[in-house]
N, CA, C and O atoms as a GROMACS GRO file, in nm:
protein
  516
    1MET      N    1  -1.029  -1.087   0.558
    1MET     CA    2  -1.140  -1.053   0.646
    1MET      C    3  -1.154  -0.966   0.492
    1MET      O    4  -1.093  -0.931   0.391
    2LYS      N    5  -1.349  -0.960   0.599
    2LYS     CA    6  -1.386  -0.841   0.526
    2LYS      C    7  -1.415  -0.728   0.575
    2LYS      O    8  -1.461  -0.716   0.688
    3PRO      N    9  -1.392  -0.628   0.493
    3PRO     CA   10  -1.406  -0.489   0.500
    3PRO      C   11  -1.477  -0.438   0.636
    3PRO      O   12  -1.420  -0.366   0.719
    4GLU      N   13  -1.625  -0.491   0.647
    4GLU     CA   14  -1.679  -0.415   0.723
    4GLU      C   15  -1.587  -0.408   0.858
    4GLU      O   16  -1.566  -0.304   0.921
    5HIS      N   17  -1.515  -0.590   0.905
    5HIS     CA   18  -1.472  -0.540   1.025
    5HIS      C   19  -1.335  -0.522   1.069
    5HIS      O   20  -1.268  -0.588   1.148
    6ALA      N   21  -1.302  -0.397   0.986
    6ALA     CA   22  -1.177  -0.377   0.990
    6ALA      C   23  -1.247  -0.182   1.086
    6ALA      O   24  -1.176  -0.119   1.164
    7PHE      N   25  -1.314  -0.162   1.066
    7PHE     CA   26  -1.423  -0.055   1.066
    7PHE      C   27  -1.448  -0.067   1.302
    7PHE      O   28  -1.493  -0.164   1.362
    8ALA      N   29  -1.411   0.031   1.348
    8ALA     CA   30  -1.418   0.012   1.496
    8ALA      C   31  -1.487   0.156   1.584
    8ALA      O   32  -1.435   0.265   1.562
    9ASP      N   33  -1.597   0.147   1.675
    9ASP     CA   34  -1.561   0.254   1.835
    9ASP      C   35  -1.566   0.282   1.889
    9ASP      O   36  -1.605   0.267   2.005
   10VAL      N   37  -1.484   0.403   1.767
   10VAL     CA   38  -1.428   0.526   1.891
   10VAL      C   39  -1.445   0.586   1.969
   10VAL      O   40  -1.560   0.563   2.004
   11GLU      N   41  -1.387   0.687   2.054
   11GLU     CA   42  -1.406   0.807   2.069
   11GLU      C   43  -1.323   0.850   2.107
   11GLU      O   44  -1.268   0.778   2.191
   12LEU      N   45  -1.256   0.976   2.083
   12LEU     CA   46  -1.184   1.068   2.115
   12LEU      C   47  -1.215   1.186   2.209
   12LEU      O   48  -1.309   1.265   2.204
   13ILE      N   49  -1.076   1.175   2.329
   13ILE     CA   50  -1.136   1.268   2.421
   13ILE      C   51  -1.057   1.399   2.440
   13ILE      O   52  -0.934   1.391   2.449
   14TYR      N   53  -1.116   1.516   2.448
   14TYR     CA   54  -0.979   1.624   2.495
   14TYR      C   55  -1.098   1.710   2.551
   14TYR      O   56  -1.212   1.737   2.514
   15GLU      N   57  -1.003   1.746   2.673
   15GLU     CA   58  -1.064   1.850   2.748
   15GLU      C   59  -1.210   1.802   2.741
   15GLU      O   60  -1.240   1.684   2.722
   16ASP      N   61  -1.317   1.925   2.760
   16ASP     CA   62  -1.409   1.884   2.765
   16ASP      C   63  -1.531   1.891   2.648
   16ASP      O   64  -1.634   1.957   2.642
   17LYS      N   65  -1.463   1.780   2.545
   17LYS     CA   66  -1.467   1.797   2.461
   17LYS      C   67  -1.425   1.606   2.394
   17LYS      O   68  -1.332   1.536   2.433
   18SER      N   69  -1.552   1.564   2.264
   18SER     CA   70  -1.579   1.400   2.262
   18SER      C   71  -1.596   1.388   2.118
   18SER      O   72  -1.618   1.496   2.063
   19VAL      N   73  -1.592   1.282   2.038
   19VAL     CA   74  -1.660   1.274   1.912
   19VAL      C   75  -1.591   1.139   1.874
   19VAL      O   76  -1.476   1.100   1.894
   20ARG      N   77  -1.729   1.062   1.795
   20ARG     CA   78  -1.718   0.980   1.728
   20ARG      C   79  -1.693   0.939   1.668
   20ARG      O   80  -1.778   0.869   1.615
   21PRO      N   81  -1.514   0.936   1.593
   21PRO     CA   82  -1.550   0.919   1.430
   21PRO      C   83  -1.574   0.814   1.365
   21PRO      O   84  -1.609   0.731   1.449
   22LYS      N   85  -1.576   0.771   1.272
   22LYS     CA   86  -1.570   0.674   1.206
   22LYS      C   87  -1.401   0.598   1.194
   22LYS      O   88  -1.310   0.620   1.114
   23ALA      N   89  -1.407   0.541   1.265
   23ALA     CA   90  -1.198   0.450   1.269
   23ALA      C   91  -1.236   0.323   1.128
   23ALA      O   92  -1.333   0.264   1.080
   24ILE      N   93  -1.065   0.338   1.106
   24ILE     CA   94  -1.025   0.214   1.044
   24ILE      C   95  -0.915   0.170   1.047
   24ILE      O   96  -0.800   0.207   1.023
   25VAL      N   97  -0.991   0.046   1.096
   25VAL     CA   98  -0.838  -0.009   1.187
   25VAL      C   99  -0.756  -0.075   1.087
   25VAL      O  100  -0.807  -0.186   1.070
   26ASP      N  101  -0.669  -0.064   1.023
   26ASP     CA  102  -0.569  -0.062   0.886
   26ASP      C  103  -0.420  -0.098   0.940
   26ASP      O  104  -0.337  -0.019   0.984
   27THR      N  105  -0.411  -0.221   0.926
   27THR     CA  106  -0.270  -0.328   1.006
   27THR      C  107  -0.167  -0.268   0.776
   27THR      O  108  -0.045  -0.248   0.779
   28GLY      N  109  -0.212  -0.260   0.688
   28GLY     CA  110  -0.037  -0.139   0.619
   28GLY      C  111  -0.027  -0.031   0.701
   28GLY      O  112   0.090   0.004   0.717
   29ALA      N  113  -0.095   0.025   0.749
   29ALA     CA  114  -0.060   0.201   0.817
   29ALA      C  115   0.038   0.217   0.876
   29ALA      O  116   0.064   0.158   0.981
   30GLY      N  117   0.106   0.293   0.825
   30GLY     CA  118   0.240   0.298   0.896
   30GLY      C  119   0.238   0.362   1.031
   30GLY      O  120   0.300   0.331   1.133
   31LYS      N  121   0.153   0.458   1.008
   31LYS     CA  122   0.150   0.577   1.148
   31LYS      C  123  -0.056   0.583   1.138
   31LYS      O  124  -0.136   0.572   1.045
   32SER      N  125  -0.066   0.599   1.255
   32SER     CA  126  -0.229   0.694   1.309
   32SER      C  127  -0.237   0.824   1.270
   32SER      O  128  -0.176   0.921   1.315
   33VAL      N  129  -0.333   0.816   1.164
   33VAL     CA  130  -0.406   0.913   1.108
   33VAL      C  131  -0.495   1.017   1.153
   33VAL      O  132  -0.589   0.946   1.189
   34ILE      N  133  -0.528   1.124   1.174
   34ILE     CA  134  -0.669   1.162   1.203
   34ILE      C  135  -0.674   1.340   1.109
   34ILE      O  136  -0.588   1.428   1.102
   35SER      N  137  -0.819   1.330   1.050
   35SER     CA  138  -0.839   1.415   0.924
   35SER      C  139  -0.802   1.586   1.083
   35SER      O  140  -0.814   1.614   1.202
   36MET      N  141  -0.752   1.642   0.936
   36MET     CA  142  -0.736   1.772   0.996
   36MET      C  143  -0.917   1.875   1.070
   36MET      O  144  -0.927   1.941   1.173
   37LYS      N  145  -0.996   1.854   0.991
   37LYS     CA  146  -1.099   1.890   1.051
   37LYS      C  147  -1.145   1.837   1.213
   37LYS      O  148  -1.194   1.910   1.300
   38LEU      N  149  -1.114   1.689   1.225
   38LEU     CA  150  -1.172   1.679   1.369
   38LEU      C  151  -1.018   1.675   1.427
   38LEU      O  152  -1.029   1.571   1.491
   39ALA      N  153  -0.933   1.702   1.440
   39ALA     CA  154  -0.806   1.768   1.512
   39ALA      C  155  -0.903   1.876   1.560
   39ALA      O  156  -0.957   1.876   1.670
   40LYS      N  157  -0.919   1.974   1.458
   40LYS     CA  158  -0.927   2.120   1.446
   40LYS      C  159  -1.063   2.175   1.585
   40LYS      O  160  -1.091   2.262   1.667
   41GLY      N  161  -1.111   2.032   1.519
   41GLY     CA  162  -1.272   2.000   1.607
   41GLY      C  163  -1.248   2.022   1.743
   41GLY      O  164  -1.304   2.109   1.811
   42LEU      N  165  -1.140   1.921   1.790
   42LEU     CA  166  -1.108   1.914   1.922
   42LEU      C  167  -1.069   1.993   1.988
   42LEU      O  168  -1.072   2.025   2.106
   43GLU      N  169  -1.031   2.022   1.903
   43GLU     CA  170  -0.898   2.157   1.984
   43GLU      C  171  -0.848   2.116   2.018
   43GLU      O  172  -0.813   2.111   2.136
   44ALA      N  173  -0.783   2.007   1.836
   44ALA     CA  174  -0.632   1.972   2.002
   44ALA      C  175  -0.473   1.961   1.878
   44ALA      O  176  -0.361   1.916   1.901
   45PHE      N  177  -0.539   2.031   1.730
   45PHE     CA  178  -0.428   1.981   1.712
   45PHE      C  179  -0.278   2.133   1.663
   45PHE      O  180  -0.277   2.254   1.686
   46VAL      N  181  -0.199   2.063   1.608
   46VAL     CA  182  -0.070   2.140   1.750
   46VAL      C  183  -0.020   2.088   1.587
   46VAL      O  184  -0.025   1.976   1.536
   47PRO      N  185   0.035   2.235   1.526
   47PRO     CA  186   0.104   2.190   1.369
   47PRO      C  187   0.307   2.186   1.382
   47PRO      O  188   0.411   2.204   1.445
   48LEU      N  189   0.233   2.147   1.261
   48LEU     CA  190   0.422   2.082   1.264
   48LEU      C  191   0.556   2.211   1.246
   48LEU      O  192   0.529   2.292   1.158
   49ARG      N  193   0.661   2.230   1.302
   49ARG     CA  194   0.686   2.379   1.190
   49ARG      C  195   0.717   2.342   1.047
   49ARG      O  196   0.705   2.406   0.943
   50GLU      N  197   0.785   2.156   1.086
   50GLU     CA  198   0.794   2.149   0.897
   50GLU      C  199   0.665   2.063   0.826
   50GLU      O  200   0.726   1.962   0.790
   51PRO      N  201   0.559   2.048   0.794
   51PRO     CA  202   0.485   1.918   0.754
   51PRO      C  203   0.614   1.840   0.651
   51PRO      O  204   0.712   1.892   0.598
   52TYR      N  205   0.579   1.728   0.651
   52TYR     CA  206   0.569   1.651   0.552
   52TYR      C  207   0.475   1.533   0.463
   52TYR      O  208   0.369   1.588   0.430
   53GLU      N  209   0.481   1.396   0.418
   53GLU     CA  210   0.465   1.368   0.355
   53GLU      C  211   0.457   1.208   0.378
   53GLU      O  212   0.550   1.133   0.409
   54LEU      N  213   0.267   1.161   0.345
   54LEU     CA  214   0.335   1.039   0.403
   54LEU      C  215   0.262   1.014   0.250
   54LEU      O  216   0.226   1.113   0.187
   55ARG      N  217   0.247   0.903   0.205
   55ARG     CA  218   0.246   0.757   0.087
   55ARG      C  219   0.169   0.703   0.119
   55ARG      O  220   0.173   0.651   0.230
   56THR      N  221   0.039   0.687   0.020
   56THR     CA  222  -0.066   0.590   0.054
   56THR      C  223  -0.077   0.507  -0.027
   56THR      O  224  -0.017   0.511  -0.135
   57ALA      N  225  -0.178   0.387   0.020
   57ALA     CA  226  -0.121   0.289  -0.126
   57ALA      C  227  -0.210   0.322  -0.292
   57ALA      O  228  -0.217   0.254  -0.395
   58ASN      N  229  -0.279   0.484  -0.251
   58ASN     CA  230  -0.287   0.491  -0.407
   58ASN      C  231  -0.223   0.498  -0.465
   58ASN      O  232  -0.133   0.556  -0.405
   59GLU      N  233  -0.171   0.465  -0.626
   59GLU     CA  234  -0.044   0.507  -0.706
   59GLU      C  235  -0.052   0.664  -0.682
   59GLU      O  236  -0.164   0.712  -0.667
   60GLY      N  237   0.061   0.749  -0.679
   60GLY     CA  238   0.062   0.866  -0.682
   60GLY      C  239  -0.020   0.922  -0.529
   60GLY      O  240  -0.064   1.037  -0.518
   61GLY      N  241  -0.028   0.847  -0.448
   61GLY     CA  242  -0.083   0.871  -0.296
   61GLY      C  243  -0.038   0.955  -0.256
   61GLY      O  244   0.049   0.977  -0.340
   62ARG      N  245  -0.022   1.080  -0.135
   62ARG     CA  246   0.051   1.112  -0.058
   62ARG      C  247  -0.106   1.289   0.018
   62ARG      O  248  -0.181   1.385  -0.003
   63LEU      N  249  -0.026   1.168   0.124
   63LEU     CA  250  -0.125   1.265   0.250
   63LEU      C  251   0.002   1.383   0.283
   63LEU      O  252   0.120   1.351   0.293
   64LYS      N  253  -0.059   1.552   0.299
   64LYS     CA  254   0.031   1.564   0.338
   64LYS      C  255  -0.042   1.620   0.548
   64LYS      O  256  -0.159   1.640   0.583
   65ILE      N  257   0.098   1.627   0.639
   65ILE     CA  258   0.040   1.568   0.757
   65ILE      C  259   0.168   1.734   0.806
   65ILE      O  260   0.278   1.773   0.766
   66VAL      N  261   0.059   1.786   0.914
   66VAL     CA  262   0.041   1.910   0.932
   66VAL      C  263   0.088   1.960   1.080
   66VAL      O  264   0.137   2.057   1.137
   67GLY      N  265   0.039   1.823   1.103
   67GLY     CA  266   0.029   1.848   1.278
   67GLY      C  267   0.016   1.822   1.336
   67GLY      O  268   0.060   1.926   1.385
   68ARG      N  269  -0.032   1.718   1.489
   68ARG     CA  270  -0.007   1.602   1.592
   68ARG      C  271  -0.185   1.690   1.612
   68ARG      O  272  -0.227   1.799   1.576
   69CYS      N  273  -0.244   1.576   1.687
   69CYS     CA  274  -0.299   1.575   1.819
   69CYS      C  275  -0.297   1.449   1.934
   69CYS      O  276  -0.270   1.332   1.907
   70MET      N  277  -0.326   1.492   2.048
   70MET     CA  278  -0.256   1.449   2.112
   70MET      C  279  -0.474   1.415   2.206
   70MET      O  280  -0.565   1.497   2.219
   71VAL      N  281  -0.469   1.266   2.246
   71VAL     CA  282  -0.596   1.277   2.268
   71VAL      C  283  -0.668   1.102   2.385
   71VAL      O  284  -0.664   0.980   2.369
   72ASP      N  285  -0.714   1.181   2.470
   72ASP     CA  286  -0.756   0.967   2.486
   72ASP      C  287  -0.899   0.969   2.441
   72ASP      O  288  -0.998   1.042   2.433
   73VAL      N  289  -0.818   0.748   2.393
   73VAL     CA  290  -0.918   0.708   2.339
   73VAL      C  291  -1.049   0.640   2.417
   73VAL      O  292  -1.073   0.667   2.534
   74VAL      N  293  -1.120   0.560   2.351
   74VAL     CA  294  -1.201   0.506   2.372
   74VAL      C  295  -1.214   0.420   2.307
   74VAL      O  296  -1.313   0.431   2.235
   75PHE      N  297  -1.125   0.280   2.286
   75PHE     CA  298  -1.226   0.213   2.196
   75PHE      C  299  -1.259  -0.010   2.190
   75PHE      O  300  -1.178  -0.096   2.223
   76GLN      N  301  -1.381  -0.027   2.146
   76GLN     CA  302  -1.496  -0.047   2.125
   76GLN      C  303  -1.512  -0.061   2.278
   76GLN      O  304  -1.498  -0.162   2.347
   77GLY      N  305  -1.539   0.051   2.309
   77GLY     CA  306  -1.595   0.081   2.471
   77GLY      C  307  -1.474   0.018   2.631
   77GLY      O  308  -1.506  -0.041   2.734
   78VAL      N  309  -1.317   0.074   2.576
   78VAL     CA  310  -1.221   0.046   2.668
   78VAL      C  311  -1.169   0.159   2.612
   78VAL      O  312  -1.189   0.215   2.504
   79LYS      N  313  -1.074   0.188   2.739
   79LYS     CA  314  -1.066   0.308   2.799
   79LYS      C  315  -0.839   0.248   2.733
   79LYS      O  316  -0.772   0.173   2.804
   80VAL      N  317  -0.790   0.299   2.616
   80VAL     CA  318  -0.655   0.279   2.623
   80VAL      C  319  -0.532   0.403   2.681
   80VAL      O  320  -0.514   0.517   2.640
   81PRO      N  321  -0.466   0.331   2.786
   81PRO     CA  322  -0.401   0.428   2.918
   81PRO      C  323  -0.336   0.434   2.777
   81PRO      O  324  -0.305   0.367   2.678
   82GLY      N  325  -0.334   0.620   2.861
   82GLY     CA  326  -0.221   0.729   2.806
   82GLY      C  327  -0.254   0.773   2.646
   82GLY      O  328  -0.179   0.837   2.571
   83GLY      N  329  -0.369   0.728   2.621
   83GLY     CA  330  -0.452   0.763   2.510
   83GLY      C  331  -0.327   0.819   2.396
   83GLY      O  332  -0.214   0.832   2.443
   84ALA      N  333  -0.350   0.851   2.257
   84ALA     CA  334  -0.223   0.820   2.141
   84ALA      C  335  -0.272   0.967   2.099
   84ALA      O  336  -0.372   1.035   2.123
   85VAL      N  337  -0.128   0.986   2.011
   85VAL     CA  338  -0.101   1.096   1.917
   85VAL      C  339  -0.105   1.018   1.799
   85VAL      O  340  -0.074   0.903   1.769
   86PHE      N  341  -0.165   1.140   1.727
   86PHE     CA  342  -0.273   1.130   1.592
   86PHE      C  343  -0.154   1.190   1.454
   86PHE      O  344  -0.144   1.312   1.441
   87GLU      N  345  -0.115   1.146   1.408
   87GLU     CA  346  -0.011   1.230   1.257
   87GLU      C  347  -0.193   1.342   1.243
   87GLU      O  348  -0.303   1.310   1.288
   88VAL      N  349  -0.145   1.494   1.149
   88VAL     CA  350  -0.264   1.597   1.117
   88VAL      C  351  -0.279   1.579   1.032
   88VAL      O  352  -0.192   1.640   0.968
   89ALA      N  353  -0.387   1.491   0.921
   89ALA     CA  354  -0.355   1.481   0.755
   89ALA      C  355  -0.470   1.605   0.743
   89ALA      O  356  -0.577   1.622   0.801
   90GLU      N  357  -0.382   1.699   0.618
   90GLU     CA  358  -0.499   1.832   0.567
   90GLU      C  359  -0.590   1.764   0.439
   90GLU      O  360  -0.684   1.823   0.387
   91ASN      N  361  -0.548   1.644   0.402
   91ASN     CA  362  -0.619   1.575   0.297
   91ASN      C  363  -0.626   1.452   0.263
   91ASN      O  364  -0.579   1.397   0.163
   92LEU      N  365  -0.695   1.403   0.364
   92LEU     CA  366  -0.731   1.255   0.402
   92LEU      C  367  -0.864   1.235   0.306
   92LEU      O  368  -0.959   1.312   0.292
   93ARG      N  369  -0.854   1.183   0.280
   93ARG     CA  370  -0.963   1.051   0.188
   93ARG      C  371  -1.134   1.112   0.266
   93ARG      O  372  -1.154   1.090   0.386
   94ARG      N  373  -1.257   1.201   0.165
   94ARG     CA  374  -1.383   1.195   0.214
   94ARG      C  375  -1.427   1.029   0.286
   94ARG      O  376  -1.451   0.915   0.246
   95GLY      N  377  -1.421   1.077   0.366
   95GLY     CA  378  -1.525   0.981   0.476
   95GLY      C  379  -1.468   0.868   0.541
   95GLY      O  380  -1.504   0.752   0.557
   96VAL      N  381  -1.344   0.949   0.584
   96VAL     CA  382  -1.255   0.897   0.612
   96VAL      C  383  -1.211   1.047   0.729
   96VAL      O  384  -1.183   1.159   0.687
   97GLU      N  385  -1.215   0.997   0.910
   97GLU     CA  386  -1.212   1.057   0.974
   97GLU      C  387  -1.039   1.034   1.072
   97GLU      O  388  -0.958   1.101   1.137
   98LEU      N  389  -1.065   0.887   1.023
   98LEU     CA  390  -0.932   0.862   1.113
   98LEU      C  391  -0.911   0.730   1.123
   98LEU      O  392  -0.982   0.643   1.174
   99VAL      N  393  -0.764   0.720   1.049
   99VAL     CA  394  -0.710   0.589   1.072
   99VAL      C  395  -0.617   0.524   1.239
   99VAL      O  396  -0.555   0.585   1.326
  100ILE      N  397  -0.643   0.404   1.224
  100ILE     CA  398  -0.574   0.377   1.350
  100ILE      C  399  -0.486   0.284   1.280
  100ILE      O  400  -0.535   0.187   1.221
  101GLY      N  401  -0.330   0.310   1.281
  101GLY     CA  402  -0.262   0.162   1.233
  101GLY      C  403  -0.119   0.137   1.272
  101GLY      O  404  -0.104   0.231   1.351
  102ARG      N  405  -0.017   0.081   1.271
  102ARG     CA  406   0.081  -0.057   1.261
  102ARG      C  407   0.081  -0.055   1.376
  102ARG      O  408   0.062  -0.160   1.438
  103PRO      N  409   0.115   0.145   1.485
  103PRO     CA  410   0.166   0.126   1.538
  103PRO      C  411   0.076   0.096   1.723
  103PRO      O  412   0.133   0.035   1.814
  104GLU      N  413  -0.056   0.150   1.735
  104GLU     CA  414  -0.110   0.121   1.787
  104GLU      C  415  -0.147   0.030   1.778
  104GLU      O  416  -0.158  -0.029   1.886
  105ILE      N  417  -0.196  -0.056   1.637
  105ILE     CA  418  -0.258  -0.209   1.704
  105ILE      C  419  -0.114  -0.255   1.751
  105ILE      O  420  -0.080  -0.290   1.864
  106ASP      N  421  -0.064  -0.249   1.679
  106ASP     CA  422   0.104  -0.318   1.821
  106ASP      C  423   0.067  -0.297   1.932
  106ASP      O  424   0.006  -0.392   1.982
  107SER      N  425   0.080  -0.197   2.002
  107SER     CA  426   0.076  -0.156   2.098
  107SER      C  427   0.005  -0.153   2.196
  107SER      O  428   0.017  -0.151   2.318
  108TRP      N  429  -0.098  -0.154   2.095
  108TRP     CA  430  -0.265  -0.200   2.173
  108TRP      C  431  -0.290  -0.317   2.158
  108TRP      O  432  -0.403  -0.334   2.204
  109ASP      N  433  -0.233  -0.452   2.103
  109ASP     CA  434  -0.287  -0.590   2.111
  109ASP      C  435  -0.425  -0.568   2.032
  109ASP      O  436  -0.511  -0.645   2.075
  110ILE      N  437  -0.456  -0.512   1.962
  110ILE     CA  438  -0.520  -0.551   1.893
  110ILE      C  439  -0.558  -0.679   1.823
  110ILE      O  440  -0.460  -0.722   1.761
  111ILE      N  441  -0.670  -0.761   1.810
  111ILE     CA  442  -0.698  -0.837   1.718
  111ILE      C  443  -0.806  -0.821   1.589
  111ILE      O  444  -0.881  -0.724   1.594
  112PHE      N  445  -0.812  -0.880   1.516
  112PHE     CA  446  -0.937  -0.909   1.390
  112PHE      C  447  -1.029  -0.994   1.452
  112PHE      O  448  -0.982  -1.084   1.523
  113THR      N  449  -1.189  -0.983   1.436
  113THR     CA  450  -1.236  -1.117   1.512
  113THR      C  451  -1.311  -1.069   1.393
  113THR      O  452  -1.294  -0.971   1.320
  114SER      N  453  -1.441  -1.209   1.392
  114SER     CA  454  -1.555  -1.227   1.326
  114SER      C  455  -1.663  -1.083   1.298
  114SER      O  456  -1.745  -1.039   1.217
  115GLU      N  457  -1.578  -1.041   1.462
  115GLU     CA  458  -1.766  -0.903   1.555
  115GLU      C  459  -1.656  -0.762   1.459
  115GLU      O  460  -1.717  -0.664   1.416
  116GLY      N  461  -1.473  -0.775   1.432
  116GLY     CA  462  -1.423  -0.639   1.412
  116GLY      C  463  -1.343  -0.651   1.499
  116GLY      O  464  -1.321  -0.762   1.549
  117PRO      N  465  -1.284  -0.544   1.537
  117PRO     CA  466  -1.098  -0.548   1.559
  117PRO      C  467  -1.125  -0.532   1.761
  117PRO      O  468  -1.236  -0.494   1.799
  118LYS      N  469  -1.059  -0.550   1.824
  118LYS     CA  470  -1.038  -0.582   1.977
  118LYS      C  471  -0.952  -0.628   2.056
  118LYS      O  472  -0.869  -0.713   2.023
  119PHE      N  473  -0.965  -0.565   2.191
  119PHE     CA  474  -0.838  -0.575   2.198
  119PHE      C  475  -0.783  -0.765   2.284
  119PHE      O  476  -0.834  -0.815   2.384
  120LYS      N  477  -0.661  -0.831   2.190
  120LYS     CA  478  -0.671  -0.937   2.272
  120LYS      C  479  -0.676  -0.932   2.466
  120LYS      O  480  -0.700  -1.038   2.524
  121LYS      N  481  -0.661  -0.849   2.519
  121LYS     CA  482  -0.660  -0.897   2.630
  121LYS      C  483  -0.683  -0.708   2.714
  121LYS      O  484  -0.640  -0.605   2.663
  122VAL      N  485  -0.754  -0.718   2.837
  122VAL     CA  486  -0.818  -0.597   2.908
  122VAL      C  487  -0.802  -0.607   3.022
  122VAL      O  488  -0.846  -0.720   3.000
  123PRO      N  489  -0.778  -0.604   3.150
  123PRO     CA  490  -0.689  -0.417   3.078
  123PRO      C  491  -0.591  -0.423   2.985
  123PRO      O  492  -0.521  -0.513   2.939
  124ILE      N  493  -0.603  -0.316   2.970
  124ILE     CA  494  -0.488  -0.351   2.873
  124ILE      C  495  -0.299  -0.314   2.915
  124ILE      O  496  -0.259  -0.225   2.990
  125GLU      N  497  -0.251  -0.371   2.873
  125GLU     CA  498  -0.123  -0.403   3.019
  125GLU      C  499   0.031  -0.327   2.842
  125GLU      O  500   0.043  -0.363   2.725
  126PHE      N  501   0.069  -0.272   2.886
  126PHE     CA  502   0.201  -0.222   2.849
  126PHE      C  503   0.323  -0.235   2.875
  126PHE      O  504   0.363  -0.181   2.978
  127GLU      N  505   0.415  -0.306   2.795
  127GLU     CA  506   0.577  -0.341   2.850
  127GLU      C  507   0.636  -0.250   2.770
  127GLU      O  508   0.585  -0.189   2.676
  128VAL      N  509   0.800  -0.242   2.832
  128VAL     CA  510   0.897  -0.200   2.845
  128VAL      C  511   1.013  -0.328   2.810
  128VAL      O  512   1.077  -0.374   2.904
  129ILE      N  513   1.028  -0.369   2.702
  129ILE     CA  514   1.089  -0.475   2.668
  129ILE      C  515   1.276  -0.397   2.656
  129ILE      O  516   1.371  -0.469   2.625
   0.00000   0.00000   0.00000
């Protein structure tokens, strides 16, 4: 997969605010993460009582997770039922505002194509087995 195929058109919505961040769809990410700046800009930041760290692929890399952000999501033009909860990192890499990780890739049934990531099936249907 080419790096440009890992980016997605995403809109995040919270109450009357919306943003269109640069979003990376990362099959190696165990969590979905949003920048502190973006979460606070949406006024959707909920602090954690006990922040924690996530390891990254960079040598010695760690993200400090300080909160959560629950928002409505439009991914590649399709609204995701129920939205999503993103971990809020205060030190996400410069130039990256949103990482969509394995939990959402799997539950939203995202596939990777030559045009980029998209849903395998629309409308999106979730299963509880």
